[in-house]
N, C-alpha and C positions, 0 to 999 in steps of 0.2 A: 109597653110604650114604644112608639116609633121614634127613631132618631134619623131625621131627614137633614140632608145638606143640600144647599143650592149650588149647582155647578154652572149655571148660566140662565139665559132667557131664550124663549122660542121666538118665532117671527112676529108674534103679537105682543111681545114684552112680558109674557107670563113666565114667572120663575119655573125652571125645570129642576125638579128635586130628585135626589137619589136616596133611597131608603138603605141606610148603612146595615141594619140588621138583616134585611133581605139580601144585600150584597154579600154579606159574610156567608150566606148559605148558597148563593147562586153564581158567584164569581163574575169577572168582567174581562172582556177582550176589547182592546183599543187598536185601531189600525189607521194608518195615515202615512202618506209619503213624507219624505224629509221636507220640512218647511210647512207642513199642514197644521202645526200647532199641537202635535201629539204630546210632547213633553210638557207644554203649557197646561194641557188638560189634566195630565197626571199630577202636576203640581197643585192645580186647583182642588182636585179630589183630596190630596194629602193635607193641604192646608185647612180645608173646611172640616175634615174629620179628625184633625190632630188631637182634639180634646176628648174624642169619643172612644177611640180604639187604638190599640198598639199598632205601630206601623213598622214594617221591615222592607227596605228598598234595596234591590240589587241594581247598582248604578255603574255600568261599564265605562261611562264617559265622564264621570265626576260632575254631572249636571245638577244633582240634587243635594250636594253637600251644603248649599246655602240654607237649607231648611234648619240647620243647627243654629243659624244666626237669629231666627225668629221663634223657634219652637224648641222643645226639649229633646231634640234628636242627637244621638251620639254618632259621630262619624268614625267608622272602622276602616282604616286603610288596609286593604287586603294584602298589599305587598309587604307589610311589616310583620306578618305573622306566618308561622309554620302551619302546615295542614292540621296538625293536632291542636294547635292553639285556636285555629278557626273553628274547629268542631267544638272545642270546649267553650269558646265564646258564644256559639249558637245556643248551646244548652243554657248558659247563664242568661242570655237575652230572653229566652222563653220563661225561665224561672222568675226573673225580676221584672218581666213585662216592659222591657226598655224598648223605646222606638229608636231604630238605628238606620244608618245609611252605609251599606257596604260598598265603599268606593274602590273600583278595580282599574282605574285609568292608568296606573303605573305598571300594570302587568301586560305581558304579551297576550294575544288573543286566546291561545290555547290554555295559558295559565289562568286567564280570567274565567274560562269555561270550567276548568277543573276546580278552581277555588269556589265559584258559585255553586257547583254541583255538590261539593263536600259540605258547604254551608247549609244548603237547602236540605240535604239528607239528614244532617244533624238536627235541624229544626224539626224535621218530621219524626225523628227517632227519640225525642225526649220522653221521660216517664209520663204516665197518664195524669199525674197530679199537676203537671205543668201545661196541660192542653188549654191554655187561655186563648180567647179569640184574638186574631191578629190579621191585618191586611198585609199581604206579601206582594209587593210591586216589583215586577221584572221588566225593565226597559230593554229594548232591542232583543225581544224574546226569540227572534229567529236565529240568533247566535246560540242560545242555550237549548233550543228545541228545534233543530233543523229538520226539514223534510228529507234531505239527502245528506250523505256523509260529508261531501265536500273535501276539504284538504285536511281536516282534523283526523287524528288517530282514531281507530275504530273503538278502542277501549274508552277513550274520552267521550266519544259520541254516545256509547251505551250508558256511561255514567251520568251524563247530563240529561239524556232522554229519560232515564229512570227517575232522576230527581224531579224533573219538571212534570212528568206523568203522575208521580206521587202527589205533588203539590196540587195539581188540577183535578185529579180523579179521586184521591183518597184523603186529601188534606182537610176537607170539611169536617170530618169526624174528630180531627185533632185540633180544630179551631183555626186552621190556616185557610184564608180566603185569597186565592190567587187573582191578581190583576196583571195581565200580560199585555204588553204593547209591542207592536211590530210595524215595520215599514211595509212589509209585503206578506199578505196572507198565504200566497203560493209557496213561500219559503218556510212557513211555520208548520211543524208536524201536525197532521190532522187530528190525531188523538189528543193533543193538547188543546187545540182551538175548539174542538167539538165539546169539551166539558164546560165551556162558558155558556151561561144562559143570558147574560147581558152584553150588549154590543154598543160601541160608540165608533162609528165609521167616519173617517175623515177623507180628504181628497186623495184620489188615486187615479192613475191614467191607464195602466195596463189592463187589457181586456180580461185576462185570467183573474186578476185581483178584484176587478169590478164585479165579475160574475160570482166569485165566491162571497164577496160582501153582500151582493144582492140576494143570494141564496140564504145567507144567514138572517137578513132583514125581511125575508119574505117578499121580495120585489121581483117583478118580471124584468126582462131584458131592457125594455124601453124605459122603465122607471130607474134602472141602474145608471142611466146617463146622468142622473142628478148627482151621483157621487163624483163624477169628473168635474162638475161645475161648482163644487163647494169652495168657499173662500177660506183663507187661513183663519183658524180658530173656530170654524163652523163644523159641526158633526151631526150625523144622523144617529139617534139613540133608540134602542129597543131592548126590552127585557123586563122581568118582574120587578127589579129594583129601580127601573128608570121610567118606562112607559109601556103599556100594553100594545100600543100602536106606534109605528115609526114617527119620531118627532125630531124636527130640526132644532138644534140648540147652538147658540153663540156663547162660547165659554167666557165666564167672567174673569175679572182681574185677579192678580196674585200679589202677595207681599214679597216673596223671595224671588230672586232672579237666577237664571242659569249662568254657568261659568262662561259659556260661549255666547258672544254677542250676535245679534242678527246681521244678515248680510246687507248692511246699509252702506251707501257710498260715503267715503271720508275724503277730505281734501288731500291731494297729492303733495309731496314735499316740493318746496320752491327751490329747485336746484337745476342748473343747466347740465348738459351732457358731460361736459368736462369735469365739473365738480362731482357729479355722481360717479363717474368713472374713477376719479381719484379716491373717493370714499370706498368704493368696492375693492380696490386693489391695495389699499393701505395695509401694510404688515401682513399681506396675504401669505407670503412664503413662511414667515414665522408661525402663523396660526396653523398652516398645513403641516408644518414639521413638528408641532407640539404633540407630545404623547398624551392622547386623550384617555386611553384605557390602560390600566395596569396589566402587565403581561400575565398570562395564566401561570399558576404555580408549576414548577418543573415536574415532569412525570417521575414516578418512582423508579429506582434502578431496575434494569432488566434482569430477570433471573439468569443464572449461569447456564450455559449449554448443557444438554443432557450428558454428554460424554464427560465433561469436566465434573459435573455433579456426581456421576458414577465413580470416577477415580477418587474424588474426595471421600465419598462414603466408604470405599474399599480401604483407603489408607487409614481412616479412623477405626475401621473394624479390626485391622491388623495391629494397630498401635496399642500399647498398654493402656488400660483404662485408669483414669484418675478420678477420684471422687471430688465433686465440686461442692464446696461449702455454700450454705445459703447466702453468706455475706458476699462471696465472690460472684455468685450468680446474679444477685440483686445489683451489685455494682456494674456488671456487664450490661444488664437490662437498662439501668439508668443511663449508661453511656449511649446506648442505641436510641433511647427516648430523647435525650438531649440533642442528638444529631437530627432527629426528625423534627423536633420543635423549632430548631434553628433555621429550618428551610422556609423560604418565602411562601406564604399562603397555606402553611400546613394545617392550621386550625380551621380553614374553610373547606377542607376535604371531608367527604363522608367517613363516618367511623369505620364502616366495613372496608373501605379502601385503605385507610390508615392501618387497620389490623392486618390486612394482607401484606402491606409494605413492612410492617413490624416483624411479622413471621419470616418474611424473605430475608431481611437484614440479619435477624438472629441466626438463621441457617448459614448465611454467608460468613458470619463472624464466629460461628461455633458456640453461640450462646444458647444455653438450655432455656427454652421458653415454652415447652409443652404444658407446664403447669399453669400458664396464664391463658385464661379464656377471654372471650370478648368483653364481658362486664368488668373483669379485673383490668383488662387493658385500658378501657375507657377511663377508669379512675386513675391508673398510673399515668396516662397521657395528660389528664387534667392536672395532676400534681406537677408534672414536668412543665406544662404550659404556664403554670402560675409561678414558676421559678422557686420551688421549695428547696432546691439544692443550694440556694443562697443562705439558708439558715443553718445554725449549728445543730448539733445532735439533740440537745435538750429542747430547743425551739421547734425542731422538726417533729419530735415525738408529741409535743403538745398540740401542734397544728393538726397532725394526723388524727389525734383523738377528737379534736373539735369537728373534723370533717366526717366522722363515722356515719352520722345520720343524715347527711346532706344528699339530696337527689343528684343522680349523675348528670342531668341536663343543665344544672346550675352550679356544679361543683367547681369548674375551672375559674369563673369570674369571682366566686365567693373566696376561693383560695387566694386569688390575686389580691383581694382586699385584705385578707388576713395576713398574708406574707408582708404586705406593705406596712400593716400595723405593727407586726412583730419586729420589723426592722426599724421602726420609728420614722418611716417616710410619710409623705403626704398621701392623700387619697389618689389612687390611680385615675388618670383622666379617662373620659369616655372612649377615646380612640384606643387606648390600651385595653380597656375592658372589652370593647367590641372585637379587637383582634383575638383576645383570649377566648371570647365567647363564639367566635366564628361568624360574625355578622357585620354588615355594613350599615345597619339601620340604627341611628341614635335613639329612635323611639323604643326599640326593643331593649336597649340598655336602661332607659328610664323605667320601663315596665319591669325589667329584671330587678332593679333596686327596690321598687315598690313591693315586688314579690318577696324578696329576701327580708324586707322589713316586716311584712305581714306574718311571715313564718318565724319571726323572732331571731333570725340569724344576725341581723345588723340593726342599728338604730340610726335613722337619717333625720337630720335637722337642717332646714334651709331658711336663712334669714331673709329680710326684705331686700337686702342688697344682692341676693342671688348666691351668696356664699354657702356652700354645702359642707356640712360636718357629718362624718360617719363614725359611729362608735361600734366596736366589735365586742359583744359580751364575752367575757373570758380573757380579754386582753385589755390591760389598763390604758394602752396608748390610744389617744383620741386623735383622729386625723382631720385636719382642717384644709 
């Protein structure tokens, strides 16, 4: 059974149909200059096929998040997740056949490229039992599959080219059908563009782009002039899923709208030059003097000079050796950890950097730390970040027992909740949990609480008034 969707009408008013099943096997390339209606075309295809096939949209500008208002798409904010979380999400998306929009507008360009590449690679690498059919739409594909290196790092370019090539060349057997859209064919890697068998070409003006579009459509140079004269929302289509011969199509209407409005004229404010000048300069000095960004965390202390370190080591070698008890060593380590945690922005620094800083401080203070490796340090630092030293000995022993099976990456915020419960305090606010967790994203904290609840570490109840109650199994104190 064929599943056809209507994307628009031709010059005679006849509907132009796209065979979705054929599209899954043959892929689609969309090209058009800015303002040609390229995003409108993608939105039309997505809306018409929303009930037929899973859809995954790579959205660098946030233009397609409005699909969630009309359909069952889940918006995934790329800036809110770590690379490992993005890869795990991609696996779950294919497993549960969820239609999603990966919104990347809050990331820098190179971060967008790396995030999309990791996401696409994870979609490609899922187990065979999750190879369900899905349309993968990549807008602004020239960013993710550039024909030249440009200004991005070489390892980033190799990563993203590999991901896009896998999508377009090898994705069909895994159920992935690529729909790539670009403003300029000349900037899109040829091995990515060449794998598409269906084409929808919009208006373009540069000769090199017109010639490539004409070659793909089987037109001669004279016929290629038609591409320059196309109106907004008009495209030339060709391919087994669209038409066996080039067909002109006027794209139909859509339900959802883009985030960015069209470049239409709007009335200017009714203010004279004096009033406008006063408005521009009001409180300008105060705003310019305002501290917009928090200062970066202070760098770790510099290691001592080699000569000083040599003298210290020689003095220790000649001095009588004293055995250190486990209690005194632990106490000294706790002191070093407390000093580190007290520094501004300590929890936001990478674990490897913190571990080097910890080893340096221990050497400077003569603290024996050789028995503490990286995994042990991460857990000790999590205990210190949560403020476990505020508990008495009995409470501390109980909390340490509760934390034995907790994963390292969620240990610090879990301990912060447990310590607050043990001390009879209220629930730590999201800002405190974010600082302990080392994130600035409130969304990650909400997802963290959901994860902790799903794993049975806490129980969360939120009433209709928005009041949140958290219960920690093993501690009778209930925090409101």
